[in-house]
TIZAVO-130719 format. One record per residue (C-alpha): x negated, y, z. Coordinates in nm, 4 decimals, decimal comma. Layout:
N
+----------+----------+----------+
!        x !        y !        z !
+----------+----------+----------+
!        X !        Y !        Z !
...
+----------+----------+----------+
END
This chain:
467
+----------+----------+----------+
!        x !        y !        z !
+----------+----------+----------+
!  -1,8078 !  18,4467 !   3,2269 !
!  -2,0217 !  18,1634 !   3,0845 !
!  -2,3900 !  18,1941 !   3,0093 !
!  -2,3182 !  18,2223 !   2,6375 !
!  -2,0402 !  18,4821 !   2,6724 !
!  -2,0860 !  18,8390 !   2,5542 !
!  -1,9383 !  19,1361 !   2,7399 !
!  -1,7394 !  19,3489 !   2,4960 !
!  -1,7726 !  19,7205 !   2,5723 !
!  -1,4964 !  19,9171 !   2,4006 !
!  -1,6121 !  20,2784 !   2,3708 !
!  -1,3531 !  20,5479 !   2,3050 !
!  -1,2291 !  20,8358 !   2,5188 !
!  -1,2924 !  20,5904 !   2,8025 !
!  -1,4836 !  20,2649 !   2,8357 !
!  -1,2600 !  19,9576 !   2,8406 !
!  -1,3815 !  19,6209 !   2,9694 !
!  -1,1739 !  19,3022 !   2,9671 !
!  -1,1336 !  19,1871 !   3,3261 !
!  -1,1999 !  18,8233 !   3,2426 !
!  -1,5347 !  18,9053 !   3,0793 !
!  -1,6887 !  19,1067 !   3,3646 !
!  -1,9444 !  18,9090 !   3,5702 !
!  -1,8833 !  18,9449 !   3,9481 !
!  -2,2254 !  19,1046 !   4,0073 !
!  -2,1525 !  19,3727 !   3,7473 !
!  -1,8008 !  19,4393 !   3,8775 !
!  -1,9421 !  19,4798 !   4,2298 !
!  -2,2004 !  19,7360 !   4,1167 !
!  -1,9456 !  19,9295 !   3,9082 !
!  -1,7168 !  19,9624 !   4,2093 !
!  -2,0060 !  20,0580 !   4,4373 !
!  -2,0907 !  20,3482 !   4,2059 !
!  -1,7509 !  20,4651 !   4,0863 !
!  -1,5635 !  20,4422 !   4,4175 !
!  -1,7093 !  20,6635 !   4,6892 !
!  -1,6173 !  20,8600 !   5,0021 !
!  -1,4336 !  21,1863 !   4,9381 !
!  -1,6651 !  21,4657 !   5,0674 !
!  -1,3640 !  21,6818 !   5,1603 !
!  -1,2119 !  21,3993 !   5,3665 !
!  -1,5478 !  21,3346 !   5,5301 !
!  -1,5925 !  21,7023 !   5,6203 !
!  -1,2398 !  21,7412 !   5,7610 !
!  -1,2676 !  21,4184 !   5,9590 !
!  -1,6022 !  21,5288 !   6,1051 !
!  -1,4622 !  21,8706 !   6,2051 !
!  -1,1406 !  21,7275 !   6,3469 !
!  -0,9266 !  21,9093 !   6,0880 !
!  -0,5879 !  21,8066 !   5,9499 !
!  -0,6324 !  21,5352 !   5,6876 !
!  -0,2841 !  21,5497 !   5,5378 !
!  -0,2564 !  21,3599 !   5,2110 !
!  -0,6268 !  21,3823 !   5,1256 !
!  -0,7570 !  21,0464 !   5,0032 !
!  -1,0479 !  20,8991 !   5,1958 !
!  -1,2122 !  20,7740 !   4,8759 !
!  -1,2400 !  20,8945 !   4,5165 !
!  -1,1958 !  20,6357 !   4,2445 !
!  -1,3430 !  20,7165 !   3,9029 !
!  -1,1918 !  20,4030 !   3,7508 !
!  -0,8641 !  20,2194 !   3,7207 !
!  -0,7509 !  19,8812 !   3,6002 !
!  -0,4433 !  19,6941 !   3,4912 !
!  -0,3790 !  19,3218 !   3,4612 !
!  -0,6092 !  19,2861 !   3,1622 !
!  -0,8683 !  19,5655 !   3,1553 !
!  -1,0969 !  19,7832 !   3,3649 !
!  -1,1202 !  20,1460 !   3,2503 !
!  -1,4206 !  20,3590 !   3,3444 !
!  -1,5293 !  20,7109 !   3,2356 !
!  -1,7610 !  20,7123 !   2,9385 !
!  -2,0125 !  20,9444 !   3,1011 !
!  -2,1092 !  20,6260 !   3,2869 !
!  -2,1929 !  20,4566 !   2,9556 !
!  -2,5724 !  20,4605 !   2,9818 !
!  -2,5642 !  20,3510 !   3,3450 !
!  -2,3393 !  20,0610 !   3,2422 !
!  -2,5827 !  19,9594 !   2,9687 !
!  -2,8651 !  19,9818 !   3,2221 !
!  -2,6805 !  19,7514 !   3,4629 !
!  -2,6152 !  19,4972 !   3,1872 !
!  -2,9830 !  19,4875 !   3,0998 !
!  -3,0852 !  19,4699 !   3,4633 !
!  -2,8661 !  19,1656 !   3,5288 !
!  -2,9403 !  19,0001 !   3,1942 !
!  -2,5823 !  19,0354 !   3,0710 !
!  -2,5384 !  19,0091 !   2,6958 !
!  -2,3116 !  19,2804 !   2,5595 !
!  -2,1709 !  19,4213 !   2,2392 !
!  -2,0402 !  19,7749 !   2,1927 !
!  -1,7296 !  19,8347 !   1,9799 !
!  -1,7231 !  20,2017 !   1,8933 !
!  -1,3674 !  20,3384 !   1,8737 !
!  -1,4658 !  20,7049 !   1,8830 !
!  -1,3076 !  20,9298 !   1,6195 !
!  -1,5136 !  20,9863 !   1,3041 !
!  -1,5559 !  21,3275 !   1,1441 !
!  -1,6718 !  21,4757 !   0,8174 !
!  -2,0033 !  21,6598 !   0,8411 !
!  -1,9677 !  22,0364 !   0,8709 !
!  -2,2775 !  22,2295 !   0,7684 !
!  -2,4020 !  22,4799 !   1,0248 !
!  -2,7385 !  22,6496 !   0,9986 !
!  -2,9224 !  22,7766 !   1,3045 !
!  -3,0685 !  23,1223 !   1,2471 !
!  -3,3513 !  23,1426 !   1,4936 !
!  -3,6421 !  22,9563 !   1,6481 !
!  -3,6653 !  22,7784 !   1,9815 !
!  -3,9528 !  22,8260 !   2,2213 !
!  -4,1638 !  22,5242 !   2,3086 !
!  -3,9882 !  22,4514 !   2,6390 !
!  -3,6523 !  22,4811 !   2,4602 !
!  -3,7617 !  22,2353 !   2,1909 !
!  -3,8464 !  21,9813 !   2,4597 !
!  -3,4972 !  22,0234 !   2,6087 !
!  -3,3389 !  21,9832 !   2,2640 !
!  -3,5313 !  21,6615 !   2,1950 !
!  -3,4035 !  21,5131 !   2,5203 !
!  -3,0353 !  21,5982 !   2,4734 !
!  -3,0393 !  21,4704 !   2,1142 !
!  -3,1352 !  21,1266 !   2,2433 !
!  -2,8023 !  21,0747 !   2,4241 !
!  -2,4422 !  21,1017 !   2,3081 !
!  -2,3179 !  21,1963 !   2,6573 !
!  -2,5480 !  21,4006 !   2,8802 !
!  -2,6080 !  21,7107 !   3,0921 !
!  -2,8705 !  21,9832 !   3,0535 !
!  -2,9742 !  22,1677 !   3,3698 !
!  -3,1163 !  22,5191 !   3,3630 !
!  -3,0859 !  22,8338 !   3,5692 !
!  -2,9654 !  23,1738 !   3,4421 !
!  -3,1610 !  23,3257 !   3,1514 !
!  -3,3251 !  22,9960 !   3,0532 !
!  -3,1729 !  22,9899 !   2,7048 !
!  -2,9253 !  22,7031 !   2,7533 !
!  -2,6753 !  22,8570 !   2,5123 !
!  -2,9369 !  22,9033 !   2,2393 !
!  -3,0595 !  22,5442 !   2,2832 !
!  -2,6975 !  22,4293 !   2,2673 !
!  -2,6269 !  22,6120 !   1,9412 !
!  -2,9317 !  22,4493 !   1,7829 !
!  -2,7959 !  22,1170 !   1,9142 !
!  -2,4526 !  22,1968 !   1,7651 !
!  -2,6066 !  22,2641 !   1,4229 !
!  -2,7963 !  21,9330 !   1,4454 !
!  -2,4858 !  21,7283 !   1,5325 !
!  -2,2931 !  21,8961 !   1,2474 !
!  -1,9389 !  21,8042 !   1,3574 !
!  -1,6404 !  22,0203 !   1,4595 !
!  -1,7271 !  22,1511 !   1,8049 !
!  -1,5276 !  22,2721 !   2,1042 !
!  -1,7114 !  22,4888 !   2,3580 !
!  -1,5301 !  22,5054 !   2,6934 !
!  -1,6127 !  22,7654 !   2,9583 !
!  -1,4482 !  22,8360 !   3,2966 !
!  -1,5035 !  23,2130 !   3,2912 !
!  -1,3772 !  23,4773 !   3,0467 !
!  -1,7159 !  23,6535 !   3,0447 !
!  -1,8851 !  23,3312 !   2,9311 !
!  -1,6361 !  23,2948 !   2,6471 !
!  -1,7216 !  23,6434 !   2,5183 !
!  -2,0921 !  23,5609 !   2,5445 !
!  -2,0407 !  23,2376 !   2,3488 !
!  -1,8523 !  23,4289 !   2,0773 !
!  -2,1426 !  23,6728 !   2,0482 !
!  -2,4117 !  23,4058 !   2,0369 !
!  -2,2214 !  23,1930 !   1,7826 !
!  -2,2046 !  23,5004 !   1,5589 !
!  -2,5763 !  23,5740 !   1,6049 !
!  -2,7321 !  23,2287 !   1,5806 !
!  -2,4856 !  23,0391 !   1,3585 !
!  -2,3706 !  23,3408 !   1,1558 !
!  -2,0034 !  23,2476 !   1,2026 !
!  -1,7852 !  23,5557 !   1,1818 !
!  -1,5077 !  23,6178 !   1,4396 !
!  -1,2338 !  23,5484 !   1,1839 !
!  -1,3774 !  23,1996 !   1,1246 !
!  -1,4282 !  23,1198 !   1,4919 !
!  -1,1563 !  22,9238 !   1,6698 !
!  -1,0201 !  23,0557 !   2,0010 !
!  -0,8093 !  22,8813 !   2,2658 !
!  -0,7122 !  23,1115 !   2,5495 !
!  -0,6090 !  23,4704 !   2,6197 !
!  -0,2747 !  23,3951 !   2,4469 !
!  -0,4538 !  23,2852 !   2,1326 !
!  -0,4572 !  22,9413 !   1,9753 !
!  -0,6619 !  22,9066 !   1,6579 !
!  -0,8838 !  22,6111 !   1,5746 !
!  -1,2026 !  22,6843 !   1,3844 !
!  -1,3270 !  22,4637 !   1,1040 !
!  -1,6713 !  22,4492 !   1,2685 !
!  -1,6617 !  22,6022 !   1,6175 !
!  -1,3836 !  22,6693 !   1,8668 !
!  -1,4412 !  22,8461 !   2,1993 !
!  -1,1922 !  22,7829 !   2,4792 !
!  -1,1081 !  22,8545 !   2,8428 !
!  -1,0660 !  22,5565 !   3,0750 !
!  -0,7102 !  22,6533 !   3,1727 !
!  -0,5988 !  22,6835 !   2,8097 !
!  -0,7587 !  22,3489 !   2,7189 !
!  -0,5644 !  22,1802 !   3,0005 !
!  -0,2384 !  22,3031 !   2,8487 !
!  -0,3273 !  22,2070 !   2,4894 !
!  -0,5133 !  21,8814 !   2,5490 !
!  -0,2581 !  21,6522 !   2,3830 !
!  -0,2735 !  21,8434 !   2,0551 !
!  -0,6529 !  21,8838 !   2,0411 !
!  -0,8056 !  21,5732 !   2,2006 !
!  -0,8791 !  21,4072 !   1,8662 !
!  -0,9804 !  21,7201 !   1,6746 !
!  -1,3453 !  21,7599 !   1,7798 !
!  -1,6588 !  21,5558 !   1,7324 !
!  -1,8555 !  21,7415 !   2,0002 !
!  -1,7401 !  21,8785 !   2,3349 !
!  -1,9604 !  22,1316 !   2,5163 !
!  -1,8694 !  22,1826 !   2,8836 !
!  -2,0353 !  22,5025 !   3,0030 !
!  -2,0953 !  22,5494 !   3,3767 !
!  -1,9755 !  22,1947 !   3,4365 !
!  -2,0996 !  22,2196 !   3,7945 !
!  -1,8378 !  22,4966 !   3,8426 !
!  -1,5487 !  22,3391 !   3,6483 !
!  -1,2721 !  22,1975 !   3,8714 !
!  -1,3322 !  21,8264 !   3,9313 !
!  -0,9745 !  21,7492 !   3,8232 !
!  -1,0452 !  21,9184 !   3,4906 !
!  -1,3350 !  21,6793 !   3,4330 !
!  -1,1442 !  21,3680 !   3,5406 !
!  -0,8029 !  21,4525 !   3,3903 !
!  -0,8870 !  21,6608 !   3,0813 !
!  -1,2406 !  21,5928 !   2,9606 !
!  -1,1670 !  21,2216 !   2,9953 !
!  -0,9028 !  21,2490 !   2,7222 !
!  -1,1324 !  21,3704 !   2,4436 !
!  -1,2276 !  21,1009 !   2,1955 !
!  -1,5273 !  21,2937 !   2,0611 !
!  -1,8512 !  21,1443 !   1,9362 !
!  -2,0582 !  21,3537 !   2,1762 !
!  -2,0251 !  21,5380 !   2,5070 !
!  -2,2829 !  21,7826 !   2,6407 !
!  -2,2580 !  21,9483 !   2,9794 !
!  -2,4491 !  22,2622 !   3,0806 !
!  -2,5133 !  22,3343 !   3,4463 !
!  -2,7126 !  22,5748 !   3,6605 !
!  -2,7622 !  22,3171 !   3,9318 !
!  -2,7527 !  21,9431 !   3,9953 !
!  -2,5109 !  21,9963 !   4,2831 !
!  -2,1539 !  22,1200 !   4,3193 !
!  -2,0044 !  22,3168 !   4,6079 !
!  -1,7326 !  22,0532 !   4,6473 !
!  -1,9933 !  21,7767 !   4,6770 !
!  -1,8528 !  21,5970 !   4,3725 !
!  -2,1633 !  21,5882 !   4,1547 !
!  -2,0897 !  21,2235 !   4,0781 !
!  -1,7652 !  21,3251 !   3,9077 !
!  -1,9663 !  21,5577 !   3,6840 !
!  -2,2073 !  21,2781 !   3,5901 !
!  -1,9416 !  21,0107 !   3,5347 !
!  -1,7075 !  21,2187 !   3,3156 !
!  -1,9664 !  21,4244 !   3,1254 !
!  -2,2942 !  21,2315 !   3,1341 !
!  -2,6241 !  21,1805 !   3,3096 !
!  -2,8770 !  21,4604 !   3,3524 !
!  -3,1378 !  21,4106 !   3,0803 !
!  -3,3409 !  21,7281 !   3,1192 !
!  -3,4011 !  22,0118 !   3,3636 !
!  -3,5567 !  22,3263 !   3,2177 !
!  -3,8857 !  22,4054 !   3,3890 !
!  -3,8547 !  22,7419 !   3,5683 !
!  -4,2299 !  22,7917 !   3,5587 !
!  -4,2378 !  22,7513 !   3,1802 !
!  -3,9610 !  23,0106 !   3,1457 !
!  -4,1373 !  23,2540 !   3,3792 !
!  -4,4653 !  23,2002 !   3,1955 !
!  -4,3013 !  23,2783 !   2,8629 !
!  -4,1331 !  23,5931 !   2,9960 !
!  -4,4626 !  23,7294 !   3,1283 !
!  -4,6556 !  23,6377 !   2,8148 !
!  -4,7253 !  23,9939 !   2,7048 !
!  -4,7908 !  24,2919 !   2,9290 !
!  -4,8087 !  24,5765 !   2,6853 !
!  -4,6668 !  24,9114 !   2,5792 !
!  -4,4307 !  24,7952 !   2,3066 !
!  -4,3280 !  25,0274 !   2,0241 !
!  -4,0208 !  24,8826 !   1,8535 !
!  -3,9854 !  25,0143 !   1,5008 !
!  -3,6693 !  24,9502 !   1,2985 !
!  -3,7280 !  24,9097 !   0,9264 !
!  -3,4912 !  24,9806 !   0,6348 !
!  -3,5716 !  24,6435 !   0,4746 !
!  -3,2729 !  24,4361 !   0,3619 !
!  -3,2323 !  24,1082 !   0,1765 !
!  -2,9275 !  23,8909 !   0,0869 !
!  -3,0311 !  23,6004 !   0,3113 !
!  -2,7800 !  23,3172 !   0,3601 !
!  -2,9737 !  22,9953 !   0,4326 !
!  -3,3210 !  22,8480 !   0,4883 !
!  -3,3537 !  22,8001 !   0,1126 !
!  -3,3777 !  23,1786 !   0,0830 !
!  -3,6616 !  23,2109 !   0,3348 !
!  -3,9628 !  23,1982 !   0,0954 !
!  -3,8051 !  23,4627 !  -0,1286 !
!  -3,7146 !  23,6687 !   0,1785 !
!  -4,0739 !  23,6713 !   0,3041 !
!  -4,2167 !  23,7544 !  -0,0380 !
!  -3,9771 !  24,0462 !  -0,0704 !
!  -4,0629 !  24,1676 !   0,2807 !
!  -4,4364 !  24,1639 !   0,2137 !
!  -4,3933 !  24,3710 !  -0,1022 !
!  -4,1338 !  24,6172 !   0,0283 !
!  -4,2868 !  24,9629 !  -0,0246 !
!  -4,0668 !  25,1595 !   0,2152 !
!  -4,1472 !  24,9159 !   0,4963 !
!  -4,5183 !  24,9244 !   0,4168 !
!  -4,5227 !  25,3042 !   0,4107 !
!  -4,3638 !  25,3128 !   0,7570 !
!  -4,6383 !  25,0806 !   0,8861 !
!  -4,9169 !  25,2783 !   0,7164 !
!  -4,7886 !  25,6059 !   0,8638 !
!  -4,7891 !  25,4568 !   1,2147 !
!  -5,1437 !  25,3251 !   1,1659 !
!  -5,2677 !  25,6647 !   1,0458 !
!  -5,1089 !  25,8371 !   1,3472 !
!  -5,2754 !  25,5957 !   1,5928 !
!  -5,6117 !  25,6527 !   1,4250 !
!  -5,5666 !  26,0277 !   1,4538 !
!  -5,4853 !  25,9825 !   1,8250 !
!  -5,8072 !  25,7879 !   1,8769 !
!  -5,6391 !  25,4601 !   1,9746 !
!  -5,9140 !  25,2383 !   1,8388 !
!  -5,9972 !  24,9677 !   1,7647 !
!  -5,6732 !  24,8735 !   1,5882 !
!  -5,5893 !  24,5207 !   1,4734 !
!  -5,3207 !  24,4677 !   1,2085 !
!  -5,1970 !  24,1084 !   1,1793 !
!  -5,0515 !  24,0532 !   0,8321 !
!  -4,8526 !  23,7732 !   0,6760 !
!  -5,1320 !  23,6897 !   0,4327 !
!  -5,3070 !  23,8054 !   0,1184 !
!  -5,0011 !  23,9545 !  -0,0525 !
!  -4,9074 !  24,1804 !   0,2381 !
!  -5,2711 !  24,2709 !   0,3098 !
!  -5,3253 !  24,3841 !  -0,0497 !
!  -5,0054 !  24,5879 !  -0,0652 !
!  -5,0772 !  24,7596 !   0,2665 !
!  -5,4409 !  24,8228 !   0,1675 !
!  -5,3319 !  25,0141 !  -0,1418 !
!  -5,1138 !  25,2485 !   0,0642 !
!  -5,3815 !  25,3011 !   0,3299 !
!  -5,6361 !  25,3875 !   0,0600 !
!  -5,3922 !  25,6370 !  -0,0902 !
!  -5,3715 !  25,7982 !   0,2570 !
!  -5,7500 !  25,8187 !   0,2743 !
!  -5,7639 !  25,5708 !   0,5644 !
!  -6,0817 !  25,3662 !   0,5989 !
!  -6,0542 !  25,0074 !   0,7157 !
!  -6,2078 !  24,6645 !   0,6982 !
!  -6,0239 !  24,3476 !   0,6017 !
!  -6,0854 !  23,9742 !   0,6380 !
!  -5,9070 !  23,6960 !   0,4562 !
!  -5,8478 !  23,3256 !   0,5080 !
!  -6,1592 !  23,2406 !   0,3051 !
!  -6,3888 !  23,4026 !   0,5622 !
!  -6,6361 !  23,1609 !   0,7211 !
!  -6,6596 !  23,1057 !   1,0944 !
!  -6,9830 !  23,3028 !   1,1048 !
!  -6,8214 !  23,5945 !   0,9189 !
!  -6,5277 !  23,5958 !   1,1609 !
!  -6,7629 !  23,5905 !   1,4607 !
!  -6,9518 !  23,8916 !   1,3200 !
!  -6,6302 !  24,0844 !   1,2557 !
!  -6,5018 !  23,9999 !   1,6042 !
!  -6,8215 !  24,1263 !   1,7660 !
!  -6,8101 !  24,4500 !   1,5618 !
!  -6,4429 !  24,5050 !   1,6490 !
!  -6,5007 !  24,4430 !   2,0201 !
!  -6,8006 !  24,6776 !   2,0136 !
!  -6,6062 !  24,9598 !   1,8496 !
!  -6,7883 !  24,9345 !   1,5173 !
!  -6,4642 !  24,8702 !   1,3264 !
!  -6,1884 !  25,1254 !   1,3986 !
!  -5,9253 !  24,9440 !   1,1879 !
!  -5,9125 !  24,5763 !   1,0883 !
!  -5,6585 !  24,3953 !   0,8716 !
!  -5,6456 !  24,0188 !   0,9314 !
!  -5,4000 !  23,7429 !   0,8379 !
!  -5,2130 !  23,5807 !   1,1282 !
!  -5,3711 !  23,2456 !   1,0466 !
!  -5,7190 !  23,3709 !   1,1360 !
!  -5,6067 !  23,3688 !   1,5008 !
!  -5,5963 !  22,9907 !   1,4826 !
!  -5,9652 !  22,9778 !   1,3838 !
!  -6,1084 !  23,0966 !   1,7177 !
!  -6,0877 !  23,4569 !   1,6020 !
!  -5,9616 !  23,6241 !   1,9205 !
!  -6,0865 !  23,9809 !   1,9642 !
!  -6,0286 !  24,1189 !   2,3145 !
!  -6,1082 !  24,4883 !   2,3014 !
!  -5,7992 !  24,5914 !   2,1032 !
!  -5,6240 !  24,9172 !   2,1873 !
!  -5,3392 !  24,8854 !   1,9382 !
!  -5,1959 !  24,5725 !   1,7788 !
!  -4,9654 !  24,5869 !   1,4755 !
!  -4,7346 !  24,2871 !   1,4219 !
!  -4,6067 !  24,3594 !   1,0724 !
!  -4,4553 !  24,0225 !   0,9846 !
!  -4,1954 !  23,8175 !   1,1785 !
!  -4,3809 !  23,5882 !   1,4209 !
!  -4,3209 !  23,3524 !   1,7114 !
!  -4,5367 !  23,3719 !   2,0200 !
!  -4,6631 !  23,0151 !   2,0362 !
!  -4,9849 !  22,8160 !   2,0138 !
!  -5,2990 !  23,0092 !   1,9277 !
!  -5,1110 !  23,3373 !   1,8910 !
!  -4,9594 !  23,3022 !   2,2401 !
!  -5,3054 !  23,2364 !   2,3863 !
!  -5,4422 !  23,5389 !   2,2018 !
!  -5,1682 !  23,7664 !   2,3377 !
!  -5,2248 !  23,6401 !   2,6924 !
!  -5,5905 !  23,7326 !   2,6534 !
!  -5,4938 !  24,0936 !   2,5792 !
!  -5,3182 !  24,1286 !   2,9156 !
!  -5,4794 !  24,3542 !   3,1728 !
!  -5,3811 !  24,4207 !   3,5304 !
!  -5,4237 !  24,7954 !   3,4879 !
!  -5,1076 !  24,9503 !   3,3339 !
!  -5,3158 !  25,2478 !   3,2133 !
!  -5,5244 !  25,0233 !   2,9876 !
!  -5,2534 !  24,8040 !   2,8445 !
!  -5,2616 !  24,7337 !   2,4739 !
!  -5,0058 !  24,9121 !   2,2577 !
!  -4,8064 !  24,6779 !   2,0325 !
!  -4,6142 !  24,7941 !   1,7268 !
!  -4,3373 !  24,5466 !   1,6471 !
!  -4,1452 !  24,5942 !   1,3199 !
!  -3,7848 !  24,4741 !   1,3345 !
!  -3,5796 !  24,4196 !   1,0216 !
!  -3,2396 !  24,4785 !   1,1781 !
!  -3,0468 !  24,4455 !   0,8497 !
!  -3,1475 !  24,0786 !   0,8128 !
!  -2,9782 !  23,8655 !   1,0781 !
!  -3,2409 !  23,5937 !   1,1076 !
!  -3,5280 !  23,8452 !   1,1341 !
!  -3,3417 !  24,0362 !   1,4033 !
!  -3,3073 !  23,7069 !   1,5905 !
!  -3,6818 !  23,6530 !   1,5629 !
!  -3,7374 !  23,9831 !   1,7406 !
!  -3,4747 !  23,8916 !   1,9993 !
!  -3,6909 !  23,5904 !   2,0880 !
!  -4,0086 !  23,8017 !   2,0979 !
!  -3,8379 !  24,0584 !   2,3211 !
!  -3,8006 !  23,8000 !   2,5985 !
!  -4,1784 !  23,7495 !   2,5987 !
!  -4,2269 !  24,1247 !   2,6244 !
!  -4,0234 !  24,1192 !   2,9456 !
!  -3,8308 !  24,4289 !   2,8394 !
!  -3,6355 !  24,5907 !   3,1240 !
!  -3,3741 !  24,7094 !   2,8745 !
!  -3,2923 !  24,5756 !   2,5306 !
!  -3,3008 !  24,8039 !   2,2230 !
!  -2,9565 !  24,9329 !   2,1292 !
!  -2,9454 !  24,7250 !   1,8093 !
!  -2,9612 !  24,4075 !   2,0248 !
!  -2,7217 !  24,5269 !   2,2917 !
!  -2,4606 !  24,6120 !   2,0316 !
!  -2,4961 !  24,2894 !   1,8326 !
+----------+----------+----------+
END
């Protein structure tokens, strides 16, 4: 290869390089990485066991007279080697192209999940690492909605397939009849999402390998290595994302996982997950509301929130709970509202009940908020109504016996810090939190689902378990 030559990288279901164009130093490094000792052979040889027909080395490449073929999960490592050795290259993209399919994510990621999402969106082929209960599936569904191409989700266990079906219904609002299924004697491709078992995909690979723009390989550290090398390698998708609980495999073939799926781009921080799950130590009162609204997309959200803040039946439920807590002597009480509209509507009902209260609004000065905070902490204000946004203005009362969250919220930023400050080590003095869940509106139910993780609930409410 002359100094002026350019290495042509043909990117499809595999990477194809013309043999004549590969510089010797690059070929040497490719072979050093993609040909390695078989861990099973090494173990048997060490223990003096029968070797039989087991190959001493595993080759994740092959070549003919004209070309060298390597798995495309190695793509970014190949680019890195070219840059390291000063090799000029040009990528010819032969991956299948797909029409955009609109999918809307109905939920909100936590901060550590957003970081993971940002990282996996930066690569076309990659792996996300995270232990159980770290929200990998939720992050993935947000990723799926961002890529917006027909997607195949592959899982090695039947229980995972059922869980994927449930989460697709919850977070992407795709009904079972519109969800594709491959496995359990069923073969139906979905327009947007198809969920499949590894064994069924192996049997149908020839008919489906060009049908999907995104391949999700769940538990790729548990998938058979031959499935990765013989089946995943046939998909000509635009993107591949692997999910794994660990960076290692029991068979010692982690390299196969990396080469056929992609490099690890992010590992979810266990400490961040644990911190989020222990965010609130409180006695949580979950209250289902009768509120309903014909929500279908993010465009409906402003109208949804306006309707929620004016809904009289919902407001009367909240006012009745507040009056009961006052009668029980659980003061001071802080009610965090969605803003002026909700505060005014709730105030009218409380006044009609003969309940006395004090309210602050977003126009309050810092000095006024400091005075109100001192009065509330000192017991001079039994009941205070305050917009959520006041929490972000250093208004963080500590001596609260009951907290009413009457509008859908996420526990992040200033609000998360405020809730942490309410924690107490004594279970007898824990704050009581009223959380109002609008179970008839899918996206609002999902918001509570996210909050419930921060509550560290030992058992989920029945409306979540059955959804």
